[in-house]
FITIKE-715538 format. One record per atom (N, C-alpha, C): residue in three letters; atom name; x, z, y. Coordinates in steps of 0.1 Angstrom, whole numbers, padded with zeros to 4 digits. Each point is the difference from the previous one (the first is absolute). Layout:
R, ala, CA, X, Z, Y
...
END
This chain:
R, met, N, 0195, -0172, 0228
R, met, CA, -0003, 0009, -0008
R, met, C, -0016, -0002, -0009
R, lys, N, -0011, -0010, 0010
R, lys, CA, -0006, 0000, -0004
R, lys, C, -0003, -0013, -0008
R, ser, N, 0011, -0011, 0003
R, ser, CA, -0002, -0013, -0009
R, ser, C, 0007, 0006, -0013
R, ser, N, 0013, 0006, 0000
R, ser, CA, 0003, 0003, -0012
R, ser, C, -0011, 0009, -0010
R, asn, N, -0009, 0011, 0004
R, asn, CA, -0011, 0005, -0006
R, asn, C, -0009, -0008, -0005
R, gln, N, -0002, -0011, 0007
R, gln, CA, -0012, -0016, -0005
R, gln, C, 0008, -0006, -0010
R, phe, N, 0014, -0001, 0000
R, phe, CA, 0009, -0008, -0011
R, phe, C, -0003, 0007, -0012
R, leu, N, 0002, 0012, 0002
R, leu, CA, 0003, 0012, -0011
R, leu, C, -0015, 0000, -0009
R, leu, N, -0011, -0004, 0007
R, leu, CA, -0011, 0007, -0003
R, leu, C, -0006, -0019, -0005
R, ile, N, 0004, -0010, 0001
R, ile, CA, -0004, -0010, -0002
R, ile, C, 0012, -0005, -0016
R, ala, N, 0009, 0008, 0001
R, ala, CA, 0010, -0003, -0010
R, ala, C, -0007, 0011, -0015
R, leu, N, -0008, 0012, 0004
R, leu, CA, -0002, 0010, -0007
R, leu, C, -0013, -0012, -0008
R, ile, N, -0007, -0002, 0007
R, ile, CA, -0014, -0008, -0005
R, ile, C, 0005, -0013, -0008
R, thr, N, 0008, -0010, 0006
R, thr, CA, 0003, -0010, -0006
R, thr, C, 0008, 0002, -0018
R, leu, N, 0008, 0011, 0001
R, leu, CA, 0003, 0005, -0010
R, leu, C, -0012, 0007, -0009
R, phe, N, -0008, 0006, 0006
R, phe, CA, -0010, 0005, -0006
R, phe, C, -0014, -0009, -0011
R, val, N, 0002, -0010, 0008
R, val, CA, -0012, -0014, -0002
R, val, C, 0008, -0009, -0013
R, asn, N, 0016, 0002, 0004
R, asn, CA, 0007, -0012, -0012
R, asn, C, 0003, 0010, -0012
R, asn, N, -0001, 0013, 0003
R, asn, CA, 0000, 0008, -0014
R, asn, C, -0014, 0000, -0005
R, leu, N, -0011, -0001, 0010
R, leu, CA, -0010, 0001, -0008
R, leu, C, -0006, -0013, -0007
R, leu, N, 0006, -0012, 0004
R, leu, CA, -0002, -0011, -0009
R, leu, C, 0008, -0005, -0007
R, ser, N, 0013, 0008, -0003
R, ser, CA, 0008, 0002, -0010
R, ser, C, -0009, 0010, -0014
R, ala, N, -0009, 0005, 0004
R, ala, CA, -0005, 0010, -0006
R, ala, C, -0011, -0006, -0014
R, gln, N, 0002, 0010, -0012
R, gln, CA, -0007, -0007, -0009
R, gln, C, -0015, 0012, 0002
R, val, N, -0008, -0006, 0001
R, val, CA, -0017, 0007, 0005
R, val, C, -0008, 0002, -0015
R, ala, N, -0002, 0011, -0003
R, ala, CA, -0013, 0004, -0009
R, ala, C, -0013, 0005, 0007
R, val, N, -0008, 0002, -0010
R, val, CA, -0013, 0003, 0004
R, val, C, -0006, 0006, -0010
R, gly, N, -0010, 0010, -0003
R, gly, CA, -0003, 0008, -0004
R, gly, C, -0014, 0008, 0000
R, leu, N, -0001, 0005, -0012
R, leu, CA, -0014, 0012, -0002
R, leu, C, 0006, 0012, -0002
R, lys, N, -0009, 0016, 0001
R, lys, CA, 0009, 0010, -0005
R, lys, C, -0014, 0009, -0001
R, gly, N, 0004, 0011, -0006
R, gly, CA, -0014, 0007, -0003
R, gly, C, 0005, 0012, -0006
R, gly, N, -0006, 0012, 0000
R, gly, CA, 0007, 0015, -0005
R, gly, C, -0010, 0012, 0006
R, ala, N, 0006, 0010, 0004
R, ala, CA, -0005, 0014, -0001
R, ala, C, 0008, 0006, 0012
R, asn, N, -0005, 0007, 0012
R, asn, CA, 0004, 0010, 0008
R, asn, C, -0004, 0013, 0001
R, phe, N, 0012, 0007, -0002
R, phe, CA, -0001, 0014, -0004
R, phe, C, 0000, 0004, 0015
R, gly, N, -0011, 0004, 0008
R, gly, CA, -0002, 0006, 0015
R, gly, C, -0001, 0014, 0002
R, asn, N, 0010, 0005, 0009
R, asn, CA, -0002, 0013, 0006
R, asn, C, 0004, -0002, 0012
R, val, N, -0001, 0014, 0005
R, val, CA, 0002, 0002, 0017
R, val, C, 0012, 0009, 0001
R, tyr, N, 0007, 0000, 0011
R, tyr, CA, 0013, 0008, 0003
R, tyr, C, -0006, 0010, 0010
R, met, N, 0001, 0011, 0006
R, met, CA, -0005, 0008, 0005
R, met, C, 0010, 0010, 0008
R, thr, N, 0000, 0000, 0013
R, thr, CA, 0008, 0011, 0006
R, thr, C, -0003, 0015, -0008
R, lys, N, 0013, 0008, 0003
R, lys, CA, -0004, 0013, -0010
R, lys, C, -0013, 0010, 0005
R, thr, N, -0004, 0001, 0007
R, thr, CA, -0012, 0005, 0011
R, thr, C, -0010, -0005, -0010
R, leu, N, -0004, -0014, 0000
R, leu, CA, -0010, -0005, -0008
R, leu, C, -0001, 0001, -0012
R, asp, N, 0013, 0002, -0005
R, asp, CA, -0001, 0000, -0014
R, asp, C, 0000, 0012, -0003
R, asn, N, 0004, 0012, 0005
R, asn, CA, -0008, 0013, -0005
R, asn, C, -0015, 0002, 0005
R, leu, N, -0006, -0005, 0009
R, leu, CA, -0015, -0001, 0002
R, leu, C, -0006, -0009, -0009
R, ala, N, 0007, -0006, -0004
R, ala, CA, -0017, -0010, -0008
R, ala, C, 0003, 0001, -0016
R, pro, N, -0006, -0005, -0004
R, pro, CA, -0002, -0001, -0018
R, pro, C, 0014, -0006, -0003
R, asp, N, 0002, 0002, -0012
R, asp, CA, 0010, -0006, -0008
R, asp, C, -0005, -0013, -0006
R, phe, N, 0006, -0010, 0010
R, phe, CA, -0005, -0016, -0002
R, phe, C, 0007, -0002, -0010
R, lys, N, -0004, -0010, -0008
R, lys, CA, 0007, -0008, -0010
R, lys, C, -0004, -0013, -0003
R, ser, N, 0011, -0012, -0007
R, ser, CA, -0003, -0014, 0001
R, ser, C, -0014, -0001, -0004
R, ala, N, -0001, -0014, 0008
R, ala, CA, -0012, -0006, -0002
R, ala, C, 0004, -0013, -0006
R, thr, N, -0003, -0004, -0011
R, thr, CA, -0002, -0016, -0009
R, thr, C, -0006, -0008, 0009
R, gly, N, 0006, -0013, 0004
R, gly, CA, -0006, -0010, 0007
R, gly, C, 0002, -0014, -0008
R, ala, N, -0005, -0009, 0005
R, ala, CA, 0005, -0012, -0005
R, ala, C, 0007, -0011, 0011
R, leu, N, 0011, -0010, -0002
R, leu, CA, 0006, -0008, 0008
R, leu, C, -0001, -0015, -0006
R, ala, N, -0001, -0006, 0009
R, ala, CA, 0001, -0016, -0005
R, ala, C, 0002, -0008, 0017
R, gly, N, 0011, -0012, -0001
R, gly, CA, 0003, -0010, 0006
R, gly, C, 0009, -0010, -0003
R, gly, N, 0002, -0004, 0009
R, gly, CA, 0012, -0017, 0000
R, gly, C, 0010, 0004, 0004
R, val, N, 0013, -0008, -0004
R, val, CA, 0012, 0006, 0001
R, val, C, 0008, -0018, 0004
R, val, N, 0009, 0003, 0010
R, val, CA, 0006, -0013, 0005
R, val, C, 0017, 0003, -0001
R, glu, N, 0006, -0007, -0010
R, glu, CA, 0014, 0009, 0003
R, glu, C, 0011, -0014, 0003
R, ala, N, 0008, 0000, 0010
R, ala, CA, 0010, -0007, 0008
R, ala, C, 0014, 0003, -0009
R, asn, N, 0004, -0006, -0012
R, asn, CA, 0013, 0001, -0003
R, asn, C, 0011, -0006, 0004
R, phe, N, 0010, 0009, 0009
R, phe, CA, 0014, -0002, 0003
R, phe, C, 0012, 0001, -0007
R, gly, N, 0000, -0010, -0010
R, gly, CA, 0010, -0001, -0011
R, gly, C, -0006, 0007, -0011
R, lys, N, 0012, 0004, -0007
R, lys, CA, -0006, 0009, -0017
R, lys, C, -0007, 0015, 0002
R, tyr, N, 0014, 0007, 0013
R, tyr, CA, -0006, 0015, 0001
R, tyr, C, -0010, 0007, 0009
R, phe, N, -0002, -0011, 0006
R, phe, CA, -0010, 0006, 0016
R, phe, C, -0009, -0009, 0004
R, ala, N, -0010, 0008, 0002
R, ala, CA, -0011, -0008, 0004
R, ala, C, -0010, 0009, 0011
R, val, N, -0009, -0004, 0006
R, val, CA, -0008, 0007, 0011
R, val, C, -0018, -0006, -0007
R, gln, N, -0007, 0014, 0001
R, gln, CA, -0012, -0003, -0007
R, gln, C, -0011, 0009, 0011
R, ser, N, -0010, -0010, -0001
R, ser, CA, -0013, 0004, 0008
R, ser, C, -0008, 0002, -0011
R, glu, N, -0011, 0009, 0002
R, glu, CA, -0012, -0002, -0009
R, glu, C, -0013, 0005, 0013
R, leu, N, -0012, -0003, -0005
R, leu, CA, -0013, 0004, 0003
R, leu, C, -0007, 0009, -0008
R, asn, N, -0005, 0012, -0002
R, asn, CA, -0005, 0006, -0010
R, asn, C, -0010, 0005, 0007
R, trp, N, -0006, 0004, -0009
R, trp, CA, -0016, 0011, -0001
R, trp, C, 0007, 0012, -0006
R, val, N, -0003, 0007, 0006
R, val, CA, 0008, 0016, -0003
R, val, C, -0011, 0013, -0001
R, gln, N, -0003, 0005, -0009
R, gln, CA, -0006, 0011, -0001
R, gln, C, 0005, 0012, 0002
R, lys, N, 0000, 0011, 0010
R, lys, CA, 0006, 0011, 0003
R, lys, C, -0005, 0013, 0002
R, gly, N, 0004, 0007, 0002
R, gly, CA, -0005, 0012, -0002
R, gly, C, 0001, 0016, -0006
R, phe, N, -0009, 0009, -0003
R, phe, CA, 0002, 0013, -0004
R, phe, C, -0009, 0005, -0004
R, arg, N, 0000, 0010, -0010
R, arg, CA, -0008, 0007, -0008
R, arg, C, 0000, 0019, 0006
R, phe, N, -0010, 0004, -0002
R, phe, CA, 0001, 0020, -0005
R, phe, C, -0012, 0001, -0006
R, ser, N, 0003, 0014, -0006
R, ser, CA, -0015, 0000, -0004
R, ser, C, 0002, 0017, 0004
R, glu, N, -0010, 0010, 0001
R, glu, CA, -0005, 0012, 0000
R, glu, C, -0007, 0005, -0013
R, asp, N, 0005, 0012, -0009
R, asp, CA, -0007, 0002, -0011
R, asp, C, -0004, 0016, 0002
R, ile, N, -0013, 0003, -0001
R, ile, CA, -0006, 0015, 0002
R, ile, C, -0008, 0000, -0016
R, asn, N, 0001, 0017, -0005
R, asn, CA, -0007, 0005, -0008
R, asn, C, -0014, 0006, 0004
R, val, N, -0009, -0005, -0005
R, val, CA, -0016, 0006, 0005
R, val, C, -0005, 0010, -0014
R, pro, N, 0003, 0009, 0006
R, pro, CA, -0003, 0015, -0007
R, pro, C, -0016, -0002, -0004
R, ile, N, -0005, -0005, -0012
R, ile, CA, -0014, 0004, -0004
R, ile, C, 0000, 0008, -0015
R, gly, N, -0009, 0012, 0008
R, gly, CA, -0001, 0010, -0011
R, gly, C, 0015, 0006, -0002
R, lys, N, 0003, -0004, -0010
R, lys, CA, 0015, 0007, -0005
R, lys, C, 0009, -0009, -0004
R, leu, N, -0004, -0016, 0004
R, leu, CA, 0009, -0010, -0006
R, leu, C, 0003, -0006, 0017
R, asp, N, 0013, -0004, 0001
R, asp, CA, 0004, -0008, 0011
R, asp, C, -0001, -0016, -0002
R, ile, N, -0009, -0004, 0004
R, ile, CA, -0001, -0014, 0001
R, ile, C, 0009, -0013, 0006
R, pro, N, 0010, -0002, -0003
R, pro, CA, 0010, -0011, 0008
R, pro, C, -0008, -0009, 0008
R, ala, N, 0003, -0004, 0012
R, ala, CA, -0006, -0009, 0006
R, ala, C, 0013, -0005, 0013
R, gly, N, -0005, -0014, 0004
R, gly, CA, 0008, 0001, 0011
R, gly, C, -0004, -0017, 0006
R, val, N, 0012, -0003, 0006
R, val, CA, -0005, -0013, 0008
R, val, C, 0016, -0006, 0003
R, glu, N, 0000, -0013, -0004
R, glu, CA, 0012, -0010, 0004
R, glu, C, -0003, -0008, 0013
R, ala, N, 0008, -0002, 0005
R, ala, CA, -0001, -0014, 0014
R, ala, C, 0014, -0010, -0005
R, thr, N, -0004, -0012, 0003
R, thr, CA, 0010, -0009, 0004
R, thr, C, -0002, -0008, 0009
R, ile, N, 0010, -0002, 0009
R, ile, CA, 0001, -0008, 0008
R, ile, C, 0003, -0012, 0001
R, arg, N, -0007, -0011, 0000
R, arg, CA, 0006, -0011, -0005
R, arg, C, 0001, -0014, 0012
R, thr, N, 0009, -0002, 0004
R, thr, CA, 0002, -0010, 0013
R, thr, C, 0005, -0016, -0004
R, asn, N, -0007, -0010, 0002
R, asn, CA, 0002, -0010, -0006
R, asn, C, 0013, -0010, 0015
R, tyr, N, 0014, 0001, -0004
R, tyr, CA, 0006, -0007, 0010
R, tyr, C, 0004, -0016, -0003
R, leu, N, -0001, -0007, 0013
R, leu, CA, 0006, -0017, -0004
R, leu, C, 0018, 0006, 0004
R, glu, N, 0009, -0003, -0009
R, glu, CA, 0014, 0001, 0007
R, glu, C, 0003, -0008, 0000
R, leu, N, 0013, -0004, 0006
R, leu, CA, 0010, -0012, 0001
R, leu, C, 0017, 0005, 0004
R, pro, N, 0006, 0003, -0019
R, pro, CA, 0011, 0004, 0003
R, pro, C, 0012, -0012, 0002
R, leu, N, 0008, 0003, 0007
R, leu, CA, 0018, -0009, 0004
R, leu, C, 0008, 0006, -0007
R, leu, N, 0003, -0004, -0011
R, leu, CA, 0010, 0005, -0010
R, leu, C, 0015, -0007, 0000
R, ala, N, 0011, 0008, 0002
R, ala, CA, 0010, -0006, -0007
R, ala, C, 0004, 0002, -0015
R, lys, N, 0007, -0010, -0008
R, lys, CA, 0003, 0000, -0012
R, lys, C, 0009, -0001, -0007
R, ala, N, 0008, 0009, -0007
R, ala, CA, 0014, -0002, -0004
R, ala, C, -0003, -0003, -0015
R, lys, N, 0006, -0006, -0008
R, lys, CA, 0002, -0003, -0017
R, lys, C, 0012, 0000, -0006
R, ile, N, 0001, 0009, -0009
R, ile, CA, 0010, -0007, -0009
R, ile, C, -0003, -0005, -0014
R, gly, N, 0007, -0003, -0007
R, gly, CA, -0002, -0004, -0016
R, gly, C, 0001, -0015, 0002
R, asn, N, -0002, -0005, -0013
R, asn, CA, 0004, -0015, -0003
R, asn, C, -0013, -0008, 0003
R, asp, N, 0003, -0012, -0002
R, asp, CA, -0012, -0012, 0000
R, asp, C, -0014, 0004, -0007
R, val, N, 0002, 0008, -0008
R, val, CA, -0015, 0004, -0010
R, val, C, -0007, 0013, 0006
R, val, N, 0005, 0008, -0004
R, val, CA, -0001, 0013, 0006
R, val, C, 0006, 0007, 0010
R, gln, N, -0008, 0005, 0010
R, gln, CA, 0004, 0005, 0014
R, gln, C, -0009, 0017, 0004
R, ala, N, 0012, 0010, 0002
R, ala, CA, -0003, 0009, 0008
R, ala, C, 0001, -0004, 0014
R, tyr, N, -0011, 0012, 0011
R, tyr, CA, 0000, -0004, 0013
R, tyr, C, -0001, 0010, 0006
R, ala, N, -0002, 0002, 0012
R, ala, CA, -0002, 0011, 0009
R, ala, C, -0005, -0005, 0016
R, val, N, -0011, 0004, 0002
R, val, CA, -0007, -0002, 0014
R, val, C, -0001, 0012, 0008
R, leu, N, 0000, -0009, 0016
R, leu, CA, 0003, 0011, 0009
R, leu, C, -0007, -0005, 0012
R, gly, N, -0012, 0007, 0009
R, gly, CA, -0003, -0006, 0010
R, gly, C, -0009, 0007, 0008
R, pro, N, -0005, -0008, 0007
R, pro, CA, -0013, 0009, 0009
R, pro, C, -0015, -0004, -0002
R, ser, N, -0009, 0002, -0003
R, ser, CA, -0012, -0004, -0005
R, ser, C, -0012, 0001, 0014
R, phe, N, -0007, -0005, 0002
R, phe, CA, -0013, 0000, 0009
R, phe, C, -0012, -0003, -0001
R, gly, N, -0007, 0012, 0001
R, gly, CA, -0015, 0003, -0006
R, gly, C, -0011, -0001, 0006
R, tyr, N, -0011, -0001, -0001
R, tyr, CA, -0012, -0002, 0008
R, tyr, C, -0011, 0010, -0009
R, ala, N, -0005, 0013, 0000
R, ala, CA, -0010, 0003, -0010
R, ala, C, -0016, -0007, 0006
R, met, N, -0004, -0006, -0010
R, met, CA, -0013, -0012, 0002
R, met, C, -0010, 0013, -0002
R, asn, N, -0002, 0006, -0010
R, asn, CA, -0012, 0013, -0003
R, asn, C, 0004, 0012, -0010
R, gly, N, -0005, 0005, -0003
R, gly, CA, -0001, 0016, -0006
R, gly, C, -0011, 0005, -0004
R, lys, N, 0001, 0009, -0012
R, lys, CA, -0013, 0012, -0007
R, lys, C, 0006, 0008, -0003
R, leu, N, -0008, 0011, 0006
R, leu, CA, 0003, 0013, -0008
R, leu, C, -0009, 0001, -0013
R, ile, N, 0007, 0004, -0013
R, ile, CA, -0006, -0001, -0013
R, ile, C, -0003, 0013, -0002
R, thr, N, -0010, 0010, -0002
R, thr, CA, 0000, 0012, -0005
R, thr, C, -0006, 0002, -0013
R, arg, N, 0003, 0007, -0009
R, arg, CA, -0005, 0000, -0010
R, arg, C, 0002, 0019, -0005
R, thr, N, -0019, 0001, -0006
R, thr, CA, -0001, 0017, 0003
R, thr, C, -0003, 0002, -0017
R, arg, N, 0006, 0012, -0002
R, arg, CA, -0004, 0002, -0018
R, arg, C, -0005, 0016, 0002
R, phe, N, -0011, -0001, -0009
R, phe, CA, -0006, 0015, -0002
R, phe, C, -0008, -0002, -0012
R, phe, N, 0005, 0005, -0012
R, phe, CA, -0001, -0004, -0014
R, phe, C, 0003, -0008, -0002
R, phe, N, -0004, -0016, 0010
R, phe, CA, 0006, -0010, -0004
R, phe, C, 0004, -0005, 0009
R, glu, N, 0004, -0012, -0002
R, glu, CA, 0003, -0009, 0015
R, glu, C, -0009, -0007, 0001
R, phe, N, 0000, -0005, 0016
R, phe, CA, -0013, -0004, 0008
R, phe, C, 0006, -0013, 0003
R, asp, N, -0005, -0015, 0003
R, asp, CA, 0007, -0007, 0004
R, asp, C, 0002, -0004, 0010
R, pro, N, 0010, -0007, 0007
R, pro, CA, 0008, 0004, 0010
R, pro, C, -0009, -0009, 0012
R, ile, N, 0001, 0011, 0011
R, ile, CA, -0004, -0008, 0011
R, ile, C, 0009, -0006, 0007
R, arg, N, -0002, -0011, 0006
R, arg, CA, 0009, -0008, 0011
R, arg, C, -0003, -0001, 0011
R, thr, N, 0005, 0002, 0012
R, thr, CA, -0003, 0000, 0011
R, thr, C, 0009, -0006, 0009
R, asn, N, -0004, -0008, 0009
R, asn, CA, 0010, -0013, 0008
R, asn, C, 0005, 0012, 0013
R, leu, N, 0013, -0003, 0002
R, leu, CA, 0004, 0008, 0009
R, leu, C, 0000, -0011, 0013
R, asn, N, 0000, 0006, 0009
R, asn, CA, 0000, -0005, 0013
R, asn, C, 0013, 0004, 0008
R, phe, N, 0009, -0010, 0002
R, phe, CA, 0015, 0001, 0007
R, phe, C, -0001, 0003, 0014
R, asp, N, -0011, -0004, 0007
R, asp, CA, -0001, 0004, 0012
R, asp, C, -0006, 0016, 0000
R, asp, N, -0009, 0002, -0005
R, asp, CA, 0001, 0016, 0002
R, asp, C, 0007, 0008, -0004
R, leu, N, 0010, -0005, -0008
R, leu, CA, 0008, 0010, -0008
R, leu, C, 0016, -0001, 0010
R, asp, N, 0002, -0010, 0012
R, asp, CA, 0009, -0001, 0009
R, asp, C, 0012, -0003, -0013
R, tyr, N, -0002, -0009, -0007
R, tyr, CA, 0007, -0005, -0011
R, tyr, C, 0005, -0015, 0004
R, asn, N, 0019, 0002, 0001
R, asn, CA, 0008, -0010, 0000
R, asn, C, -0005, -0014, -0006
R, arg, N, -0002, -0011, 0001
R, arg, CA, -0006, -0012, -0011
R, arg, C, 0016, -0006, -0001
R, phe, N, 0009, 0000, 0009
R, phe, CA, 0012, -0006, -0001
R, phe, C, 0013, 0007, -0005
R, glu, N, 0009, -0002, -0010
R, glu, CA, 0009, 0010, -0003
R, glu, C, 0014, -0010, -0005
R, val, N, 0007, 0005, 0002
R, val, CA, 0011, -0005, -0004
R, val, C, 0007, 0011, -0008
R, ser, N, 0010, -0007, -0010
R, ser, CA, 0005, 0004, -0016
R, ser, C, 0013, -0002, 0001
R, ala, N, 0008, 0010, -0005
R, ala, CA, 0011, -0005, -0007
R, ala, C, -0003, -0001, -0021
R, val, N, 0008, -0012, 0000
R, val, CA, -0003, -0005, -0012
R, val, C, 0018, 0001, -0006
R, gly, N, 0001, 0005, -0016
R, gly, CA, 0009, -0001, -0008
R, gly, C, -0002, -0002, -0013
R, gly, N, 0007, -0004, -0010
R, gly, CA, -0006, -0002, -0014
R, gly, C, 0011, -0006, -0009
R, val, N, -0002, 0001, -0012
R, val, CA, 0011, -0009, -0008
R, val, C, -0009, -0006, -0009
R, gly, N, 0002, -0011, -0009
R, gly, CA, -0004, -0005, -0006
R, gly, C, 0005, -0012, -0011
R, met, N, -0005, -0008, -0007
R, met, CA, 0007, -0011, -0011
R, met, C, -0011, -0012, -0002
R, gln, N, 0010, -0009, -0001
R, gln, CA, -0006, -0017, -0003
R, gln, C, 0005, -0006, -0006
R, val, N, -0009, -0008, -0011
R, val, CA, 0009, -0007, -0010
R, val, C, -0006, -0015, 0008
R, asn, N, 0009, -0010, -0001
R, asn, CA, 0001, -0013, 0006
R, asn, C, -0004, -0008, -0014
R, phe, N, -0010, -0011, 0006
R, phe, CA, -0002, -0010, -0012
R, phe, C, 0002, -0010, 0007
R, asn, N, -0004, -0013, -0007
R, asn, CA, -0001, -0014, 0007
R, asn, C, -0011, -0002, 0010
R, gly, N, 0007, -0002, 0012
R, gly, CA, -0013, 0001, 0008
R, gly, C, -0011, 0012, 0011
R, gly, N, 0009, 0013, -0006
R, gly, CA, -0004, 0009, 0005
R, gly, C, 0006, 0015, -0006
R, lys, N, -0011, 0012, 0002
R, lys, CA, 0010, 0012, -0005
R, lys, C, -0014, 0009, -0001
R, trp, N, 0001, 0011, -0008
R, trp, CA, -0009, 0009, 0000
R, trp, C, 0009, 0015, 0007
R, phe, N, -0008, 0009, 0005
R, phe, CA, 0009, 0010, 0002
R, phe, C, -0011, 0012, 0005
R, ala, N, 0008, 0012, -0002
R, ala, CA, -0006, 0012, -0001
R, ala, C, 0009, 0010, 0011
R, asp, N, -0009, 0009, 0004
R, asp, CA, 0009, 0009, 0012
R, asp, C, -0006, 0013, 0000
R, ala, N, 0006, 0012, 0003
R, ala, CA, -0003, 0010, 0007
R, ala, C, 0002, 0002, 0013
R, arg, N, -0008, 0003, 0009
R, arg, CA, 0007, 0005, 0014
R, arg, C, -0005, 0015, 0008
R, tyr, N, 0005, 0004, 0009
R, tyr, CA, -0003, 0011, 0007
R, tyr, C, -0005, -0005, 0016
R, thr, N, -0009, 0002, 0002
R, thr, CA, -0008, 0001, 0018
R, thr, C, -0002, 0013, 0001
R, gln, N, 0009, 0001, 0015
R, gln, CA, -0003, 0011, 0006
R, gln, C, -0006, -0005, 0014
R, gly, N, -0013, 0005, 0003
R, gly, CA, -0004, -0004, 0017
R, gly, C, 0009, 0006, 0005
R, leu, N, 0000, -0009, 0015
R, leu, CA, 0006, 0008, 0013
R, leu, C, -0009, 0000, 0010
R, thr, N, -0015, -0003, -0001
R, thr, CA, -0005, -0002, 0010
R, thr, C, -0012, 0014, -0004
R, gln, N, -0006, 0010, 0011
R, gln, CA, -0004, 0009, -0001
R, gln, C, -0016, -0004, -0001
R, leu, N, -0007, 0007, -0010
R, leu, CA, -0014, -0009, -0010
R, leu, C, -0007, 0007, 0016
R, tyr, N, 0002, 0015, 0003
R, tyr, CA, -0016, 0005, 0010
R, tyr, C, 0010, 0003, 0010
R, asn, N, -0008, 0001, 0015
R, asn, CA, 0006, 0008, 0007
R, asn, C, -0005, 0012, 0006
R, phe, N, 0007, 0009, -0004
R, phe, CA, -0002, 0015, 0003
R, phe, C, 0002, 0004, 0014
R, pro, N, -0011, 0004, 0002
R, pro, CA, 0000, 0007, 0019
R, pro, C, 0011, 0010, 0001
R, val, N, 0008, -0002, 0008
R, val, CA, 0008, 0015, 0003
R, val, C, 0009, 0004, -0006
R, val, N, -0002, 0001, -0012
R, val, CA, 0013, 0006, -0015
R, val, C, 0006, -0016, 0000
R, asn, N, 0014, 0005, -0007
R, asn, CA, 0007, -0015, -0008
R, asn, C, 0001, -0002, -0013
R, glu, N, -0011, 0000, -0001
R, glu, CA, 0001, -0001, -0017
R, glu, C, -0003, -0014, -0005
R, gln, N, 0004, -0001, -0008
R, gln, CA, -0001, -0017, -0010
R, gln, C, -0002, 0002, -0011
R, ile, N, -0007, -0016, -0004
R, ile, CA, -0006, 0002, -0013
R, ile, C, 0000, -0017, -0002
R, lys, N, 0011, -0005, -0011
R, lys, CA, -0001, -0016, 0000
R, lys, C, 0003, 0000, -0012
R, asn, N, -0002, -0010, -0007
R, asn, CA, -0004, -0010, -0014
R, asn, C, 0018, -0001, -0007
R, arg, N, -0004, 0002, -0014
R, arg, CA, 0011, -0001, -0007
R, arg, C, -0006, -0003, -0012
R, gly, N, 0007, -0006, -0012
R, gly, CA, -0001, -0002, -0011
R, gly, C, 0007, -0010, -0006
R, ile, N, -0001, -0002, -0014
R, ile, CA, 0009, -0005, -0009
R, ile, C, -0006, -0012, -0007
R, ala, N, 0002, -0014, -0001
R, ala, CA, -0006, -0009, -0003
R, ala, C, 0008, -0009, -0014
R, leu, N, -0008, -0002, -0010
R, leu, CA, 0005, -0006, -0012
R, leu, C, -0009, -0015, 0002
R, ser, N, 0008, -0011, 0001
R, ser, CA, -0006, -0013, -0001
R, ser, C, 0007, -0010, -0009
R, thr, N, -0007, -0011, -0005
R, thr, CA, 0007, -0012, -0008
R, thr, C, -0009, -0009, 0003
R, gly, N, 0009, -0012, 0001
R, gly, CA, -0006, -0013, 0004
R, gly, C, 0010, -0014, -0006
R, val, N, -0005, -0009, 0004
R, val, CA, 0009, -0014, -0001
R, val, C, 0002, -0006, 0010
R, met, N, 0008, -0010, 0003
R, met, CA, 0001, -0008, 0007
R, met, C, 0005, -0013, -0002
R, ile, N, -0003, -0012, 0004
R, ile, CA, 0005, -0011, -0001
R, ile, C, 0011, -0008, 0014
R, asn, N, 0010, -0007, -0009
R, asn, CA, 0006, -0003, 0014
R, asn, C, -0007, -0016, 0007
R, leu, N, 0002, 0007, 0012
R, leu, CA, -0006, -0014, 0008
R, leu, C, 0006, -0010, 0005
R, val, N, 0013, 0000, 0004
R, val, CA, 0010, -0001, 0006
R, val, C, 0013, -0001, -0002
R, asp, N, 0005, -0013, -0007
R, asp, CA, 0016, 0004, -0006
R, asp, C, 0009, 0001, 0014
R, ala, N, 0010, 0007, -0006
R, ala, CA, 0011, -0001, 0015
R, ala, C, 0005, -0011, -0006
R, pro, N, 0005, -0009, 0012
R, pro, CA, 0007, -0014, -0002
R, pro, C, 0012, -0001, -0010
R, ala, N, 0001, -0004, -0007
R, ala, CA, 0011, -0005, -0008
R, ala, C, 0011, -0002, 0009
R, lys, N, 0013, 0005, -0002
R, lys, CA, 0012, -0005, 0007
R, lys, C, 0006, -0011, -0007
R, lys, N, 0002, -0013, 0011
R, lys, CA, 0005, -0010, -0004
R, lys, C, 0015, -0002, -0005
R, lys, N, 0002, -0002, -0012
R, lys, CA, 0016, -0003, -0008
R, lys, C, 0007, -0010, 0014
R, ala, N, 0010, 0001, -0002
R, ala, CA, 0011, -0005, 0008
R, ala, C, 0003, -0011, -0007
R, pro, N, 0000, -0015, 0006
R, pro, CA, 0001, -0011, -0011
R, pro, C, 0014, 0000, -0006
R, val, N, 0001, -0004, -0015
R, val, CA, 0011, -0003, -0007
R, val, C, 0006, -0012, 0003
R, arg, N, 0015, 0002, 0006
R, arg, CA, 0008, -0010, 0001
R, arg, C, 0008, -0002, -0014
R, arg, N, -0004, -0013, 0001
R, arg, CA, 0013, -0010, -0012
R, arg, C, 0010, -0002, 0003
R, ala, N, 0010, 0001, -0007
R, ala, CA, 0015, -0002, 0002
R, ala, C, -0002, -0017, 0004
R, ala, N, 0008, -0005, 0004
R, ala, CA, 0004, -0015, 0007
R, ala, C, 0010, -0005, -0011
R, val, N, -0006, -0010, -0009
R, val, CA, 0008, -0006, -0012
R, val, C, 0007, -0010, 0006
R, ala, N, 0013, -0003, 0001
R, ala, CA, 0008, -0009, 0005
R, ala, C, -0003, -0011, -0011
R, arg, N, -0002, -0012, 0010
R, arg, CA, 0001, -0015, -0012
R, arg, C, 0013, -0007, -0002
R, arg, N, -0003, -0004, -0012
R, arg, CA, 0013, -0008, -0002
R, arg, C, -0001, -0011, 0003
R, trp, N, 0007, -0011, 0007
R, trp, CA, 0001, -0013, 0004
R, trp, C, 0008, -0008, -0010
END
């Protein structure tokens, strides 16, 4: 049994390496925006303020290995800004007037992310639509709390660095990613644009005693270009046999 399992593992590795060597590899750069928010369990959602999406930037590098015309494996290394925002509005009575005032707070966290995505394509040689699905592994590098107050007029924002250790914040994160996009192929490369939804699977904070959860989520829009680095080896054509011509003596 052990020898048969080893043989199966070697066969699978050999098949993967052969497919990788026969793949067309492309590399490129991408950039865009991430509209981040958080998912909370019902109890926290009832107690917390009304959280809204916070807009952040994203940028990174892309490596795509194409196995034929309609399937690829895509890996990326991205810098992504995640987070959320909330606001509290109050009216301050001055004489017979109610003066509007309030504060808006934004949590913005900088992540380094490594998505590993399966990519299915449809279309022709020039224009293709595609769908991506797979996991993403992230690490929170740093974060800020940005507060804006207003009373008669809006004050300059105050930026405070977040100490993840004091907050008991989980820096490492695993997420599920799914999305759709399109690409236009040209000689030696391609332009692409896509939209993705990311749902965090890792609890960001460790709440003692109670079983409450808060996780990242967001929608990302991005675009970029890739150039073909390694072309798939061309299949050798079978030699054409010429019919023998009988000689006349």
